[in-house]
DRENBA-432713 format. One record per residue (C-alpha): residue number from 0; residue in one letter; x, y, z. Coordinates in nm, 3 decimals. Layout:
<atoms>
<atom n="NUM" res="A" xx="X" yy="Y" zz="Z"/>
...
</atoms>
This chain:
<atoms>
<atom n="0" res="X" xx="-3.701" yy="1.379" zz="5.122"/>
<atom n="1" res="X" xx="-3.974" yy="1.572" zz="4.941"/>
<atom n="2" res="X" xx="-4.234" yy="1.425" zz="5.178"/>
<atom n="3" res="X" xx="-4.035" yy="1.557" zz="5.474"/>
<atom n="4" res="X" xx="-4.005" yy="1.899" zz="5.313"/>
<atom n="5" res="X" xx="-4.376" yy="1.907" zz="5.245"/>
<atom n="6" res="X" xx="-4.440" yy="1.887" zz="5.620"/>
<atom n="7" res="X" xx="-4.234" yy="2.201" zz="5.683"/>
<atom n="8" res="X" xx="-4.406" yy="2.535" zz="5.637"/>
<atom n="9" res="X" xx="-4.278" yy="2.766" zz="5.366"/>
<atom n="10" res="X" xx="-4.173" yy="3.035" zz="5.613"/>
<atom n="11" res="X" xx="-3.996" yy="2.785" zz="5.835"/>
<atom n="12" res="X" xx="-3.815" yy="2.636" zz="5.536"/>
<atom n="13" res="X" xx="-3.705" yy="2.980" zz="5.422"/>
<atom n="14" res="X" xx="-3.575" yy="3.059" zz="5.769"/>
<atom n="15" res="X" xx="-3.379" yy="2.734" zz="5.781"/>
<atom n="16" res="X" xx="-3.216" yy="2.808" zz="5.446"/>
<atom n="17" res="X" xx="-3.123" yy="3.165" zz="5.530"/>
<atom n="18" res="X" xx="-2.978" yy="3.081" zz="5.871"/>
<atom n="19" res="X" xx="-2.784" yy="2.766" zz="5.788"/>
<atom n="20" res="X" xx="-2.484" yy="2.961" zz="5.656"/>
<atom n="21" res="X" xx="-2.460" yy="3.178" zz="5.968"/>
<atom n="22" res="X" xx="-2.523" yy="2.884" zz="6.201"/>
<atom n="23" res="X" xx="-2.224" yy="2.699" zz="6.053"/>
<atom n="24" res="X" xx="-1.996" yy="2.959" zz="6.209"/>
<atom n="25" res="X" xx="-2.103" yy="2.845" zz="6.555"/>
<atom n="26" res="X" xx="-2.040" yy="2.473" zz="6.495"/>
<atom n="27" res="X" xx="-1.746" yy="2.295" zz="6.662"/>
<atom n="28" res="X" xx="-1.789" yy="2.539" zz="6.948"/>
<atom n="29" res="X" xx="-1.561" yy="2.532" zz="7.254"/>
<atom n="30" res="X" xx="-1.670" yy="2.790" zz="7.513"/>
<atom n="31" res="X" xx="-1.381" yy="2.984" zz="7.665"/>
<atom n="32" res="X" xx="-1.395" yy="3.299" zz="7.878"/>
<atom n="33" res="X" xx="-1.139" yy="3.520" zz="8.048"/>
<atom n="34" res="X" xx="-1.356" yy="3.704" zz="8.296"/>
<atom n="35" res="X" xx="-1.619" yy="3.890" zz="8.091"/>
<atom n="36" res="X" xx="-1.421" yy="3.844" zz="7.767"/>
<atom n="37" res="X" xx="-1.553" yy="3.571" zz="7.538"/>
<atom n="38" res="X" xx="-1.268" yy="3.395" zz="7.353"/>
<atom n="39" res="X" xx="-1.468" yy="3.087" zz="7.257"/>
<atom n="40" res="X" xx="-1.339" yy="2.877" zz="6.967"/>
<atom n="41" res="X" xx="-1.586" yy="2.817" zz="6.685"/>
<atom n="42" res="X" xx="-1.573" yy="2.674" zz="6.334"/>
<atom n="43" res="X" xx="-1.427" yy="2.988" zz="6.181"/>
<atom n="44" res="X" xx="-1.135" yy="2.982" zz="6.429"/>
<atom n="45" res="X" xx="-1.065" yy="2.616" zz="6.360"/>
<atom n="46" res="X" xx="-1.036" yy="2.675" zz="5.987"/>
<atom n="47" res="X" xx="-0.835" yy="2.992" zz="6.045"/>
<atom n="48" res="X" xx="-0.581" yy="2.781" zz="6.232"/>
<atom n="49" res="X" xx="-0.590" yy="2.514" zz="5.963"/>
<atom n="50" res="X" xx="-0.526" yy="2.779" zz="5.697"/>
<atom n="51" res="X" xx="-0.234" yy="2.919" zz="5.897"/>
<atom n="52" res="X" xx="-0.087" yy="2.569" zz="5.939"/>
<atom n="53" res="X" xx="-0.115" yy="2.494" zz="5.565"/>
<atom n="54" res="X" xx="0.046" yy="2.830" zz="5.482"/>
<atom n="55" res="X" xx="0.330" yy="2.749" zz="5.722"/>
<atom n="56" res="X" xx="0.382" yy="2.410" zz="5.560"/>
<atom n="57" res="X" xx="0.387" yy="2.558" zz="5.210"/>
<atom n="58" res="X" xx="0.626" yy="2.846" zz="5.278"/>
<atom n="59" res="X" xx="0.839" yy="2.769" zz="5.582"/>
<atom n="60" res="X" xx="0.871" yy="2.392" zz="5.562"/>
<atom n="61" res="X" xx="0.881" yy="2.393" zz="5.181"/>
<atom n="62" res="X" xx="1.173" yy="2.636" zz="5.176"/>
<atom n="63" res="X" xx="1.373" yy="2.399" zz="5.397"/>
<atom n="64" res="X" xx="1.314" yy="2.083" zz="5.196"/>
<atom n="65" res="X" xx="1.476" yy="2.198" zz="4.872"/>
<atom n="66" res="X" xx="1.641" yy="1.930" zz="4.660"/>
<atom n="67" res="X" xx="1.856" yy="1.932" zz="4.349"/>
<atom n="68" res="X" xx="1.588" yy="1.732" zz="4.168"/>
<atom n="69" res="X" xx="1.265" yy="1.904" zz="4.270"/>
<atom n="70" res="X" xx="0.939" yy="1.719" zz="4.306"/>
<atom n="71" res="X" xx="0.592" yy="1.858" zz="4.253"/>
<atom n="72" res="X" xx="0.581" yy="2.012" zz="4.603"/>
<atom n="73" res="X" xx="0.910" yy="2.196" zz="4.557"/>
<atom n="74" res="X" xx="0.804" yy="2.321" zz="4.214"/>
<atom n="75" res="X" xx="0.490" yy="2.475" zz="4.370"/>
<atom n="76" res="X" xx="0.696" yy="2.643" zz="4.643"/>
<atom n="77" res="X" xx="0.949" yy="2.777" zz="4.392"/>
<atom n="78" res="X" xx="0.676" yy="2.909" zz="4.164"/>
<atom n="79" res="X" xx="0.510" yy="3.084" zz="4.458"/>
<atom n="80" res="X" xx="0.844" yy="3.235" zz="4.556"/>
<atom n="81" res="X" xx="0.900" yy="3.362" zz="4.201"/>
<atom n="82" res="X" xx="0.550" yy="3.503" zz="4.198"/>
<atom n="83" res="X" xx="0.614" yy="3.677" zz="4.530"/>
<atom n="84" res="X" xx="0.930" yy="3.837" zz="4.397"/>
<atom n="85" res="X" xx="0.717" yy="4.006" zz="4.133"/>
<atom n="86" res="X" xx="0.491" yy="4.150" zz="4.402"/>
<atom n="87" res="X" xx="0.776" yy="4.358" zz="4.542"/>
<atom n="88" res="X" xx="0.915" yy="4.667" zz="4.374"/>
<atom n="89" res="X" xx="0.586" yy="4.798" zz="4.238"/>
<atom n="90" res="X" xx="0.689" yy="5.159" zz="4.308"/>
<atom n="91" res="X" xx="1.059" yy="5.132" zz="4.393"/>
<atom n="92" res="X" xx="1.317" yy="4.856" zz="4.425"/>
<atom n="93" res="X" xx="1.352" yy="4.918" zz="4.798"/>
<atom n="94" res="X" xx="0.998" yy="4.792" zz="4.835"/>
<atom n="95" res="X" xx="1.112" yy="4.438" zz="4.751"/>
<atom n="96" res="X" xx="1.209" yy="4.389" zz="5.115"/>
<atom n="97" res="X" xx="0.836" yy="4.362" zz="5.191"/>
<atom n="98" res="X" xx="0.776" yy="4.076" zz="4.948"/>
<atom n="99" res="X" xx="0.807" yy="3.801" zz="5.217"/>
<atom n="100" res="X" xx="0.512" yy="3.958" zz="5.398"/>
<atom n="101" res="X" xx="0.297" yy="4.017" zz="5.091"/>
<atom n="102" res="X" xx="0.376" yy="3.669" zz="4.957"/>
<atom n="103" res="X" xx="0.278" yy="3.514" zz="5.291"/>
<atom n="104" res="X" xx="-0.038" yy="3.725" zz="5.288"/>
<atom n="105" res="X" xx="-0.125" yy="3.609" zz="4.936"/>
<atom n="106" res="X" xx="-0.074" yy="3.240" zz="5.019"/>
<atom n="107" res="X" xx="-0.262" yy="3.270" zz="5.348"/>
<atom n="108" res="X" xx="-0.567" yy="3.433" zz="5.191"/>
<atom n="109" res="X" xx="-0.555" yy="3.195" zz="4.894"/>
<atom n="110" res="X" xx="-0.544" yy="2.889" zz="5.123"/>
<atom n="111" res="X" xx="-0.837" yy="3.019" zz="5.328"/>
<atom n="112" res="X" xx="-1.034" yy="3.092" zz="5.010"/>
<atom n="113" res="X" xx="-0.975" yy="2.740" zz="4.880"/>
<atom n="114" res="X" xx="-1.057" yy="2.579" zz="5.214"/>
<atom n="115" res="X" xx="-1.386" yy="2.771" zz="5.215"/>
<atom n="116" res="X" xx="-1.481" yy="2.602" zz="4.886"/>
<atom n="117" res="X" xx="-1.467" yy="2.256" zz="5.043"/>
<atom n="118" res="X" xx="-1.809" yy="2.133" zz="5.159"/>
<atom n="119" res="X" xx="-1.873" yy="2.139" zz="5.536"/>
<atom n="120" res="X" xx="-1.589" yy="2.387" zz="5.600"/>
<atom n="121" res="X" xx="-1.619" yy="2.758" zz="5.677"/>
<atom n="122" res="X" xx="-1.513" yy="3.045" zz="5.445"/>
<atom n="123" res="X" xx="-1.306" yy="3.249" zz="5.689"/>
<atom n="124" res="X" xx="-1.255" yy="3.529" zz="5.435"/>
<atom n="125" res="X" xx="-1.634" yy="3.570" zz="5.418"/>
<atom n="126" res="X" xx="-1.617" yy="3.694" zz="5.778"/>
<atom n="127" res="X" xx="-1.586" yy="4.073" zz="5.781"/>
<atom n="128" res="X" xx="-1.418" yy="4.072" zz="6.123"/>
<atom n="129" res="X" xx="-1.127" yy="3.874" zz="5.981"/>
<atom n="130" res="X" xx="-1.087" yy="4.077" zz="5.661"/>
<atom n="131" res="X" xx="-1.100" yy="4.405" zz="5.853"/>
<atom n="132" res="X" xx="-0.825" yy="4.280" zz="6.086"/>
<atom n="133" res="X" xx="-0.609" yy="4.212" zz="5.779"/>
<atom n="134" res="X" xx="-0.696" yy="4.559" zz="5.651"/>
<atom n="135" res="X" xx="-0.601" yy="4.712" zz="5.988"/>
<atom n="136" res="X" xx="-0.266" yy="4.531" zz="5.972"/>
<atom n="137" res="X" xx="-0.209" yy="4.677" zz="5.624"/>
<atom n="138" res="X" xx="-0.288" yy="5.024" zz="5.758"/>
<atom n="139" res="X" xx="-0.049" yy="4.986" zz="6.053"/>
<atom n="140" res="X" xx="0.238" yy="4.858" zz="5.838"/>
<atom n="141" res="X" xx="0.179" yy="5.129" zz="5.578"/>
<atom n="142" res="X" xx="0.193" yy="5.410" zz="5.831"/>
<atom n="143" res="X" xx="0.487" yy="5.252" zz="6.011"/>
<atom n="144" res="X" xx="0.691" yy="5.237" zz="5.692"/>
<atom n="145" res="X" xx="0.588" yy="5.590" zz="5.593"/>
<atom n="146" res="X" xx="0.697" yy="5.740" zz="5.926"/>
<atom n="147" res="X" xx="1.011" yy="5.523" zz="5.950"/>
<atom n="148" res="X" xx="1.152" yy="5.604" zz="5.609"/>
<atom n="149" res="X" xx="1.046" yy="5.968" zz="5.571"/>
<atom n="150" res="X" xx="1.036" yy="6.093" zz="5.927"/>
<atom n="151" res="X" xx="0.720" yy="6.218" zz="6.097"/>
<atom n="152" res="X" xx="0.744" yy="6.579" zz="5.979"/>
<atom n="153" res="X" xx="0.825" yy="6.503" zz="5.616"/>
<atom n="154" res="X" xx="0.566" yy="6.226" zz="5.594"/>
<atom n="155" res="X" xx="0.283" yy="6.436" zz="5.736"/>
<atom n="156" res="X" xx="0.385" yy="6.739" zz="5.531"/>
<atom n="157" res="X" xx="0.366" yy="6.532" zz="5.212"/>
<atom n="158" res="X" xx="-0.008" yy="6.489" zz="5.264"/>
<atom n="159" res="X" xx="-0.057" yy="6.840" zz="5.123"/>
<atom n="160" res="X" xx="0.116" yy="6.887" zz="4.781"/>
<atom n="161" res="X" xx="0.330" yy="7.199" zz="4.738"/>
<atom n="162" res="X" xx="0.220" yy="7.491" zz="4.525"/>
<atom n="163" res="X" xx="-0.143" yy="7.496" zz="4.634"/>
<atom n="164" res="X" xx="-0.329" yy="7.827" zz="4.593"/>
<atom n="165" res="X" xx="-0.501" yy="7.976" zz="4.895"/>
<atom n="166" res="X" xx="-0.278" yy="7.778" zz="5.130"/>
<atom n="167" res="X" xx="-0.457" yy="7.870" zz="5.458"/>
<atom n="168" res="X" xx="-0.772" yy="7.711" zz="5.313"/>
<atom n="169" res="X" xx="-0.646" yy="7.445" zz="5.073"/>
<atom n="170" res="X" xx="-0.366" yy="7.292" zz="5.280"/>
<atom n="171" res="X" xx="-0.591" yy="7.181" zz="5.572"/>
<atom n="172" res="X" xx="-0.854" yy="7.066" zz="5.321"/>
<atom n="173" res="X" xx="-0.610" yy="6.856" zz="5.116"/>
<atom n="174" res="X" xx="-0.443" yy="6.723" zz="5.431"/>
<atom n="175" res="X" xx="-0.779" yy="6.609" zz="5.563"/>
<atom n="176" res="X" xx="-0.863" yy="6.441" zz="5.231"/>
<atom n="177" res="X" xx="-0.530" yy="6.256" zz="5.227"/>
<atom n="178" res="X" xx="-0.566" yy="6.141" zz="5.588"/>
<atom n="179" res="X" xx="-0.915" yy="6.013" zz="5.510"/>
<atom n="180" res="X" xx="-0.774" yy="5.832" zz="5.208"/>
<atom n="181" res="X" xx="-0.513" yy="5.659" zz="5.425"/>
<atom n="182" res="X" xx="-0.796" yy="5.508" zz="5.628"/>
<atom n="183" res="X" xx="-1.028" yy="5.424" zz="5.339"/>
<atom n="184" res="X" xx="-0.767" yy="5.245" zz="5.123"/>
<atom n="185" res="X" xx="-0.716" yy="4.950" zz="5.360"/>
<atom n="186" res="X" xx="-1.085" yy="4.960" zz="5.454"/>
<atom n="187" res="X" xx="-1.182" yy="4.897" zz="5.093"/>
<atom n="188" res="X" xx="-0.933" yy="4.608" zz="5.085"/>
<atom n="189" res="X" xx="-1.113" yy="4.432" zz="5.368"/>
<atom n="190" res="X" xx="-1.460" yy="4.510" zz="5.236"/>
<atom n="191" res="X" xx="-1.373" yy="4.395" zz="4.881"/>
<atom n="192" res="X" xx="-1.236" yy="4.059" zz="4.997"/>
<atom n="193" res="X" xx="-1.528" yy="3.999" zz="5.232"/>
<atom n="194" res="X" xx="-1.798" yy="4.101" zz="4.983"/>
<atom n="195" res="X" xx="-1.663" yy="3.901" zz="4.688"/>
<atom n="196" res="X" xx="-1.610" yy="3.578" zz="4.881"/>
<atom n="197" res="X" xx="-1.943" yy="3.604" zz="5.064"/>
<atom n="198" res="X" xx="-2.136" yy="3.689" zz="4.747"/>
<atom n="199" res="X" xx="-1.995" yy="3.389" zz="4.560"/>
<atom n="200" res="X" xx="-2.087" yy="3.147" zz="4.836"/>
<atom n="201" res="X" xx="-2.434" yy="3.294" zz="4.872"/>
<atom n="202" res="X" xx="-2.502" yy="3.268" zz="4.498"/>
<atom n="203" res="X" xx="-2.416" yy="2.897" zz="4.501"/>
<atom n="204" res="X" xx="-2.618" yy="2.856" zz="4.818"/>
<atom n="205" res="X" xx="-2.922" yy="3.027" zz="4.666"/>
<atom n="206" res="X" xx="-2.914" yy="2.815" zz="4.350"/>
<atom n="207" res="X" xx="-2.901" yy="2.495" zz="4.553"/>
<atom n="208" res="X" xx="-3.165" yy="2.631" zz="4.791"/>
<atom n="209" res="X" xx="-3.406" yy="2.666" zz="4.499"/>
<atom n="210" res="X" xx="-3.432" yy="2.286" zz="4.498"/>
<atom n="211" res="X" xx="-3.576" yy="2.299" zz="4.850"/>
<atom n="212" res="X" xx="-3.823" yy="2.568" zz="4.748"/>
<atom n="213" res="X" xx="-3.946" yy="2.432" zz="4.415"/>
<atom n="214" res="X" xx="-3.857" yy="2.064" zz="4.414"/>
<atom n="215" res="X" xx="-3.617" yy="1.842" zz="4.218"/>
<atom n="216" res="X" xx="-3.734" yy="1.973" zz="3.879"/>
<atom n="217" res="X" xx="-3.539" yy="2.293" zz="3.939"/>
<atom n="218" res="X" xx="-3.222" yy="2.088" zz="3.991"/>
<atom n="219" res="X" xx="-3.191" yy="2.052" zz="3.612"/>
<atom n="220" res="X" xx="-3.106" yy="2.423" zz="3.600"/>
<atom n="221" res="X" xx="-2.981" yy="2.509" zz="3.947"/>
<atom n="222" res="X" xx="-2.720" yy="2.232" zz="3.982"/>
<atom n="223" res="X" xx="-2.534" yy="2.309" zz="3.654"/>
<atom n="224" res="X" xx="-2.543" yy="2.680" zz="3.738"/>
<atom n="225" res="X" xx="-2.405" yy="2.603" zz="4.083"/>
<atom n="226" res="X" xx="-2.120" yy="2.404" zz="3.926"/>
<atom n="227" res="X" xx="-2.042" yy="2.695" zz="3.691"/>
<atom n="228" res="X" xx="-2.038" yy="2.944" zz="3.977"/>
<atom n="229" res="X" xx="-1.828" yy="2.704" zz="4.184"/>
<atom n="230" res="X" xx="-1.566" yy="2.697" zz="3.908"/>
<atom n="231" res="X" xx="-1.586" yy="3.076" zz="3.885"/>
<atom n="232" res="X" xx="-1.533" yy="3.098" zz="4.261"/>
<atom n="233" res="X" xx="-1.198" yy="2.921" zz="4.219"/>
<atom n="234" res="X" xx="-1.092" yy="3.204" zz="3.988"/>
<atom n="235" res="X" xx="-1.232" yy="3.463" zz="4.232"/>
<atom n="236" res="X" xx="-1.042" yy="3.299" zz="4.519"/>
<atom n="237" res="X" xx="-0.712" yy="3.346" zz="4.333"/>
<atom n="238" res="X" xx="-0.798" yy="3.693" zz="4.206"/>
<atom n="239" res="X" xx="-0.906" yy="3.834" zz="4.542"/>
<atom n="240" res="X" xx="-0.599" yy="3.696" zz="4.719"/>
<atom n="241" res="X" xx="-0.380" yy="3.856" zz="4.453"/>
<atom n="242" res="X" xx="-0.563" yy="4.192" zz="4.469"/>
<atom n="243" res="X" xx="-0.533" yy="4.209" zz="4.847"/>
<atom n="244" res="X" xx="-0.162" yy="4.121" zz="4.842"/>
<atom n="245" res="X" xx="-0.063" yy="4.346" zz="4.550"/>
<atom n="246" res="X" xx="-0.253" yy="4.648" zz="4.682"/>
<atom n="247" res="X" xx="-0.102" yy="4.597" zz="5.028"/>
<atom n="248" res="X" xx="0.242" yy="4.603" zz="4.865"/>
<atom n="249" res="X" xx="0.155" yy="4.914" zz="4.664"/>
<atom n="250" res="X" xx="0.017" yy="5.100" zz="4.966"/>
<atom n="251" res="X" xx="0.329" yy="5.024" zz="5.171"/>
<atom n="252" res="X" xx="0.559" yy="5.132" zz="4.890"/>
<atom n="253" res="X" xx="0.362" yy="5.452" zz="4.825"/>
<atom n="254" res="X" xx="0.407" yy="5.539" zz="5.191"/>
<atom n="255" res="X" xx="0.779" yy="5.467" zz="5.163"/>
<atom n="256" res="X" xx="0.826" yy="5.691" zz="4.861"/>
<atom n="257" res="X" xx="0.548" yy="5.939" zz="4.936"/>
<atom n="258" res="X" xx="0.778" yy="6.243" zz="4.930"/>
<atom n="259" res="X" xx="0.920" yy="6.137" zz="4.592"/>
<atom n="260" res="X" xx="0.580" yy="6.081" zz="4.432"/>
</atoms>
């Protein structure tokens, strides 16, 4: 192995290391086009579907296989359901009606994060296109609930708090700030999930890549550090799924009760 690496130039080796992660996204490629629109299926799509299927099995199928004497699978489903109940009602009890969505979102992201930790898979949540789509969905649902519950006039009026001095100047300014905040809140959700998952994978990748750069001697340090970061990534996978789900719930509920708060 080392003899083969010695025949590869340093620049070429560096390029191979840096591009392997990105190239994995284009593996398992099935070219599909609708006119000029490229809808080809690649590795990220395959594992997105796998994650959706596993989420469906955990939540939908698991809820329909309940028994009086639960096994390990039912216990997991029941614990997830109890956890999801705690996601709802962060601002008001009426917000609990959204817990099926936020629970499904939590399990879906968690499953994708865990799948991405398996060798030779693809970390879908390290793809910014995917995380921004989830963020866009959060934004749409938040605004939908805000307009539905409060009415368009009341909801938009609540963007500028009452009692502001210099109203002709301050009301448009505060309204603009609040509107900008409505866009940036879900945007930061998507960016946070993407950046944390990508950074963790890259750190592990860099530590293992040091072996290719400096030889097997470095493995004494880089491999244990990679194992430590791998274990830490399991914690990050759970934490980031929880943060995305809980903040989605909070944003929706704040829109629901915006006039009250």
